[in-house]
C-alpha positions as CSV (number, residue, x, y, z in Angstrom):
1,X,299.7,98.7,-13.7
2,X,302.7,101.1,-13.7
3,X,304.7,99.5,-10.7
4,X,304.4,96.4,-14.0
5,X,305.8,98.6,-16.4
6,X,308.8,100.2,-14.3
7,X,309.6,96.7,-13.4
8,X,309.7,95.6,-17.4
9,X,311.6,99.1,-17.6
10,X,314.2,97.7,-15.5
11,X,314.3,94.3,-17.2
12,X,315.5,96.2,-20.5
13,X,318.0,98.0,-18.9
14,X,319.3,94.8,-18.0
15,X,319.3,93.4,-21.0
16,X,320.7,96.1,-22.4
17,X,323.8,95.5,-20.3
18,X,322.7,97.9,-16.8
19,X,323.5,96.3,-13.5
20,X,320.2,96.8,-11.7
21,X,319.6,95.6,-9.2
22,X,315.7,94.6,-7.0
23,X,316.3,97.1,-4.4
24,X,316.8,100.2,-6.9
25,X,313.8,99.1,-8.4
26,X,311.8,99.7,-5.5
27,X,313.9,103.2,-4.7
28,X,312.8,104.0,-8.5
29,X,309.1,103.6,-7.5
30,X,309.5,105.6,-4.5
31,X,311.1,108.4,-6.3
32,X,308.6,108.5,-8.6
33,X,305.8,108.7,-6.0
34,X,307.5,111.6,-4.9
35,X,308.2,113.7,-8.4
36,X,304.7,112.6,-9.8
37,X,303.7,111.7,-13.2
38,X,303.0,114.5,-14.8
39,X,305.8,115.5,-16.4
40,X,307.7,113.2,-18.5
41,X,311.0,114.9,-17.8
42,X,310.6,114.4,-14.2
43,X,310.0,110.9,-14.7
44,X,312.9,110.5,-16.6
45,X,314.9,112.5,-14.4
46,X,313.8,110.4,-11.6
47,X,314.8,106.8,-12.9
48,X,318.2,107.9,-14.4
49,X,319.3,109.2,-11.0
50,X,318.4,105.8,-9.3
51,X,319.1,103.3,-12.1
52,X,322.6,104.6,-13.3
53,X,325.9,105.1,-11.3
54,X,328.2,106.7,-14.2
55,X,327.8,109.4,-16.4
56,X,328.9,107.9,-19.4
57,X,325.7,105.8,-19.0
58,X,323.1,108.0,-19.9
59,X,323.2,108.2,-23.4
60,X,321.9,105.3,-24.1
61,X,319.8,105.4,-20.6
62,X,318.0,108.1,-22.8
63,X,317.9,105.7,-25.9
64,X,316.4,103.0,-23.7
65,X,313.8,105.2,-22.1
66,X,312.6,106.9,-25.2
67,X,312.1,104.0,-27.4
68,X,310.0,101.8,-24.2
69,X,307.9,104.9,-22.9
70,X,306.1,104.6,-26.4
71,X,308.7,107.0,-29.1
72,X,307.0,106.5,-32.0
73,X,310.3,106.7,-33.9
74,X,312.4,104.9,-31.9
75,X,310.3,102.3,-31.3
76,X,309.2,101.4,-34.5
77,X,313.2,101.4,-35.7
78,X,314.3,99.2,-32.9
79,X,311.3,96.4,-33.0
80,X,311.7,96.8,-37.2
81,X,315.5,96.8,-37.6
82,X,315.5,94.8,-41.1
83,X,312.8,96.6,-42.7
84,X,314.3,99.9,-44.7
85,X,312.4,102.8,-43.6
86,X,312.5,106.2,-45.3
87,X,313.7,109.0,-43.0
88,X,314.0,112.5,-43.8
89,X,317.6,114.3,-43.1
90,X,318.0,115.6,-39.5
91,X,315.3,113.7,-38.2
92,X,315.7,111.5,-35.1
93,X,315.4,108.5,-37.2
94,X,318.6,108.9,-38.3
95,X,320.6,108.3,-35.2
96,X,321.9,105.3,-35.0
97,X,321.2,102.9,-32.5
98,X,323.4,100.9,-30.3
99,X,323.3,96.7,-31.0
100,X,322.6,96.3,-27.4
101,X,319.2,98.8,-27.2
102,X,317.8,96.5,-30.3
103,X,318.2,93.2,-28.7
104,X,316.9,94.6,-25.6
105,X,314.2,95.6,-27.1
106,X,313.6,93.5,-29.3
107,X,309.9,90.6,-28.7
108,X,311.4,87.1,-27.4
109,X,311.6,84.6,-29.8
110,X,308.6,82.3,-30.3
111,X,309.4,79.1,-28.1
112,X,310.2,76.1,-30.4
113,X,308.0,73.3,-30.9
114,X,309.2,69.9,-29.5
115,X,309.9,67.6,-32.1
116,X,307.2,64.2,-32.3
117,X,310.2,61.8,-32.3
118,X,312.7,62.1,-29.6
119,X,316.1,62.2,-31.1
120,X,319.2,60.1,-30.1
121,X,321.7,62.0,-27.8
122,X,325.0,63.6,-29.8
123,X,327.6,64.6,-28.2
124,X,328.3,67.9,-29.1
125,X,331.2,70.5,-28.5
126,X,330.4,72.6,-25.2
127,X,332.0,74.6,-22.9
128,X,335.9,75.0,-23.2
129,X,336.0,72.8,-26.3
130,X,333.3,75.0,-28.0
131,X,335.5,78.2,-26.8
132,X,339.0,76.5,-27.8
133,X,337.1,76.1,-31.5
134,X,335.9,79.9,-31.6
135,X,339.3,80.8,-30.6
136,X,341.2,79.1,-33.9
137,X,338.3,80.3,-36.2
138,X,338.8,82.8,-39.2
139,X,337.4,86.1,-38.6
140,X,336.0,86.7,-42.0
141,X,334.2,83.3,-41.9
142,X,332.4,83.5,-38.9
143,X,328.4,83.5,-38.1
144,X,327.1,86.8,-36.7
145,X,326.7,85.0,-33.4
146,X,330.2,83.4,-33.4
147,X,331.7,87.0,-34.2
148,X,330.3,88.5,-31.2
149,X,331.3,86.0,-29.1
150,X,335.1,86.3,-30.5
151,X,334.8,90.4,-29.9
152,X,333.8,89.2,-26.4
153,X,337.1,86.7,-26.0
154,X,339.5,89.8,-27.6
155,X,338.5,92.4,-25.5
156,X,339.9,90.0,-22.5
157,X,343.1,89.3,-24.1
158,X,346.4,90.7,-22.4
159,X,348.3,93.9,-23.7
160,X,351.0,93.1,-26.7
161,X,353.7,94.9,-24.6
162,X,356.8,93.4,-22.6
163,X,356.7,95.0,-19.2
164,X,360.0,97.5,-18.6
165,X,362.2,97.3,-15.7
166,X,363.0,100.9,-14.2
167,X,366.2,101.4,-12.2
168,X,363.9,102.2,-9.3
169,X,363.2,99.6,-7.0
170,X,360.0,98.6,-5.4
171,X,360.0,96.1,-2.1
172,X,358.9,92.6,-2.9
173,X,358.8,89.4,-0.9
174,X,361.5,87.7,-2.9
175,X,364.3,89.2,-5.0
176,X,367.5,91.1,-4.0
177,X,368.6,91.8,-0.4
178,X,367.7,95.7,0.3
179,X,370.0,96.4,3.1
180,X,368.9,100.0,3.6
181,X,365.3,98.5,4.3
182,X,366.9,95.9,6.4
183,X,368.9,98.1,8.5
184,X,365.6,100.5,9.1
185,X,364.0,97.3,10.3
186,X,366.3,96.5,12.5
187,X,367.2,100.1,14.2
188,X,362.8,99.8,14.9
189,X,363.2,96.8,16.4
190,X,366.1,95.4,17.5
191,X,365.0,92.1,19.4
192,X,363.9,90.9,15.6
193,X,366.3,90.4,12.7
194,X,364.5,89.9,9.5
195,X,366.1,90.5,5.9
196,X,364.1,93.0,3.5
197,X,363.9,92.5,-0.4
198,X,363.3,95.0,-3.4
199,X,363.3,94.3,-6.9
200,X,363.2,97.0,-10.2
201,X,359.7,98.3,-11.0
202,X,358.2,97.2,-14.3
203,X,355.9,99.3,-16.4
204,X,354.0,99.0,-19.5
205,X,355.4,100.8,-22.3
206,X,353.2,103.0,-24.4
207,X,351.3,101.4,-27.1
208,X,350.3,102.9,-30.6
209,X,347.6,101.1,-33.0
210,X,347.7,102.4,-36.7
211,X,344.4,100.2,-37.9
212,X,343.4,100.0,-41.3
213,X,339.7,100.1,-41.9
214,X,339.4,100.2,-45.6
215,X,336.9,97.7,-47.6
216,X,338.8,94.6,-47.6
217,X,340.5,95.2,-43.2
218,X,336.7,95.9,-42.3
219,X,336.0,93.1,-40.4
220,X,339.5,92.3,-39.1
221,X,339.4,96.2,-38.6
222,X,337.0,95.6,-36.4
223,X,338.2,93.4,-34.1
224,X,341.2,95.1,-33.7
225,X,339.1,98.5,-32.5
226,X,337.6,96.7,-29.8
227,X,340.9,95.1,-28.9
228,X,341.9,98.8,-28.6
229,X,338.9,99.6,-26.6
230,X,339.8,97.2,-23.8
231,X,343.5,98.1,-23.7
232,X,342.5,102.0,-23.7
233,X,340.3,101.3,-20.3
234,X,342.8,99.2,-18.9
235,X,346.0,101.1,-20.1
236,X,346.2,104.6,-20.2
237,X,349.1,104.9,-22.4
238,X,347.2,103.7,-25.4
239,X,346.8,105.6,-28.8
240,X,344.9,104.4,-31.3
241,X,344.6,105.8,-35.3
242,X,342.9,104.8,-38.1
243,X,344.4,104.5,-41.8
244,X,342.5,104.8,-45.0
245,X,342.3,107.7,-47.2
246,X,343.5,109.9,-44.5
247,X,344.3,109.2,-40.8
248,X,342.3,109.8,-37.7
249,X,343.0,109.9,-34.2
250,X,340.2,108.1,-32.3
251,X,341.7,107.6,-29.1
252,X,339.2,110.1,-27.3
253,X,336.1,107.9,-28.8
254,X,337.2,104.9,-27.5
255,X,337.9,106.1,-24.1
256,X,333.9,105.8,-23.2
257,X,333.0,103.1,-20.9
258,X,330.0,101.8,-23.1
259,X,331.9,100.0,-26.1
260,X,328.5,99.9,-28.5
261,X,328.9,103.7,-28.0
262,X,332.6,104.1,-28.5
263,X,332.1,102.5,-31.8
264,X,329.6,104.5,-32.8
265,X,331.8,107.5,-31.8
266,X,334.7,106.0,-34.0
267,X,332.5,105.4,-36.9
268,X,331.1,109.4,-36.9
269,X,334.5,110.5,-36.7
270,X,336.2,108.5,-39.7
271,X,335.1,109.7,-42.6
272,X,336.4,107.4,-44.9
273,X,335.2,104.2,-43.2
274,X,335.2,101.3,-45.6
275,X,336.7,102.8,-48.0
276,X,340.5,103.0,-50.0
277,X,344.0,103.0,-48.3
278,X,346.4,105.6,-49.0
279,X,349.1,103.9,-46.8
280,X,352.4,106.5,-47.8
281,X,350.2,109.6,-46.9
282,X,348.6,108.6,-43.7
283,X,351.8,107.1,-42.3
284,X,353.7,110.6,-43.7
285,X,351.3,112.5,-41.9
286,X,351.6,110.2,-38.7
287,X,355.5,110.7,-38.6
288,X,355.0,114.7,-38.7
289,X,352.1,114.9,-36.4
290,X,352.1,112.3,-34.0
291,X,355.3,110.2,-33.9
292,X,357.4,112.8,-31.7
293,X,354.5,112.8,-28.9
294,X,353.2,109.3,-29.0
295,X,356.6,106.8,-29.9
296,X,358.6,107.9,-27.1
297,X,359.3,105.9,-24.0
298,X,360.1,102.8,-26.2
299,X,356.8,102.6,-27.6
300,X,355.5,99.4,-29.6
301,X,353.9,100.0,-32.7
302,X,351.1,97.9,-34.3
303,X,350.5,98.5,-37.7
304,X,347.2,96.4,-38.6
305,X,346.9,96.4,-42.8
306,X,347.0,93.7,-45.4
307,X,349.9,96.4,-47.5
308,X,347.6,96.7,-50.3
309,X,348.5,100.4,-51.9
310,X,348.4,101.9,-54.8
311,X,349.1,105.5,-54.4
312,X,353.0,106.7,-53.9
313,X,354.7,103.5,-53.2
314,X,357.9,104.7,-54.6
315,X,357.8,107.2,-51.5
316,X,356.8,103.9,-48.9
317,X,360.3,102.9,-48.5
318,X,361.2,106.3,-47.0
319,X,358.3,106.8,-45.1
320,X,358.8,103.6,-43.7
321,X,363.0,104.3,-42.7
322,X,361.3,107.4,-40.7
323,X,359.0,105.3,-39.2
324,X,361.4,103.0,-38.5
325,X,364.1,105.2,-36.7
326,X,361.3,106.8,-34.6
327,X,359.5,103.3,-33.1
328,X,361.2,101.0,-30.8
329,X,359.3,98.4,-32.8
330,X,357.1,98.0,-35.4
331,X,355.5,94.6,-35.7
332,X,352.8,94.0,-39.0
333,X,349.8,92.5,-38.4
334,X,349.1,91.3,-41.6
335,X,345.3,89.6,-42.4
336,X,346.9,87.8,-45.6
337,X,349.1,85.4,-43.9
338,X,345.9,83.4,-43.6
339,X,346.7,82.4,-46.7
340,X,349.2,79.1,-47.5
341,X,350.2,80.8,-51.1
342,X,351.1,83.9,-49.7
343,X,353.9,85.8,-50.9
344,X,355.2,89.4,-50.7
345,X,354.9,89.8,-54.3
346,X,353.5,93.8,-54.1
347,X,355.5,96.7,-53.9
348,X,354.1,98.0,-50.5
349,X,353.9,94.7,-49.1
350,X,358.0,93.9,-49.9
351,X,358.6,96.9,-48.4
352,X,356.7,96.5,-45.3
353,X,358.2,92.8,-45.0
354,X,361.7,94.3,-44.9
355,X,361.0,97.6,-42.5
356,X,358.7,95.5,-39.8
357,X,360.2,94.0,-36.7
358,X,357.6,91.6,-37.0
359,X,355.1,90.2,-39.0
360,X,352.4,88.1,-37.5
361,X,348.6,87.1,-38.4
362,X,345.5,88.5,-37.1
363,X,342.6,86.2,-38.5
364,X,342.1,84.3,-35.7
365,X,341.5,85.2,-31.7
366,X,344.6,83.1,-30.4
367,X,346.6,85.0,-33.2
368,X,346.4,88.0,-31.0
369,X,346.6,86.5,-27.7
370,X,349.4,84.5,-28.7
371,X,351.2,87.9,-30.4
372,X,351.1,89.2,-26.9
373,X,352.4,86.2,-24.9
374,X,355.4,86.6,-27.8
375,X,355.9,90.2,-27.3
376,X,356.2,90.1,-23.2
377,X,358.7,86.9,-23.3
378,X,360.7,87.4,-26.4
379,X,362.4,90.4,-27.8
380,X,363.8,89.2,-30.9
381,X,361.9,89.5,-34.2
382,X,358.7,87.9,-34.8
383,X,358.9,86.0,-38.3
384,X,356.5,82.7,-37.9
385,X,357.2,80.1,-41.0
386,X,354.5,79.2,-42.9
387,X,353.9,76.1,-40.3
388,X,353.1,78.6,-37.5
389,X,349.8,79.6,-38.7
390,X,346.7,77.9,-40.6
391,X,346.7,79.8,-43.6
392,X,343.4,79.0,-46.3
393,X,344.4,77.8,-49.8
394,X,345.0,80.8,-51.9
């Protein structure tokens, strides 16, 4: 009976995102035969040693272990997430559970009853057509399942920066003739003559993201945090800050391999999540405390905000001018561009319109993907006309 429980526990780990091949399940059973089942901590240590291969997997593994092996508090929360339950401050029930764990421990859905009459065959969107429709859908109008699928697409997008060519050259199968390497090869092998080629080395410049996490930007900010997490994992020269009533650096939080735990850490670090916006004060603090450190080396700054700031608007123009002198390029990601009747009427919006090198919509997956393509191939100012983005009637 215990062997069956271990197999089911391995299946729960797979549903939570762990790579658990069948041979590791047998090795886990062998480890439990040596450690015994008398102490719970020994069982946990044996299974965690065999079934995980990275240290950052341990927190999620402990949550799955506690919930699966009949911890009354965590299991009740995992199976009845939709029911509001009272909890005392400081208890274990206060800790948020990742969505991955909740879906892994949820009971399987009941099989649907077959219809009495067989319906006609209807051609529907599937495969590439469904993915194409998802890439062009507005984040604000997506269902929870569509939004989760869109987040997976966003995490696979390329970095929105153009590579920089350095003076240092590297060997290449084609390009300019490298006379020095050609002579060296000829001296080593005089009987054979072959040309050596080289090209200038390319590196990606630093990328800085300032993401508005106020109430009006909650869903769009969450999308860009998933995007920032993927960029941080692949490109270490990425820095991410959240903008609200205060400025928070969340780059360290996003370095966690697990995206659920990374976003939980961000929400715990950001005290003004889903609150108001004090754009002028946050940008001023960013210039004073962080601009010198992160805006070097032709850095690109992505400012994701709707520009709806009512505090200290008179000083925003001066702050944006200082920021413009520090950054190599400033691209304003504006979710309000989804509306057909958008006009820069608010004072803060007009100042951002004048200061930014480019303005681009961010309400679809395609918008973020096309931004990466444009910045990697075009160095001019990005000012899309109203015909370039699908907008909703205002």
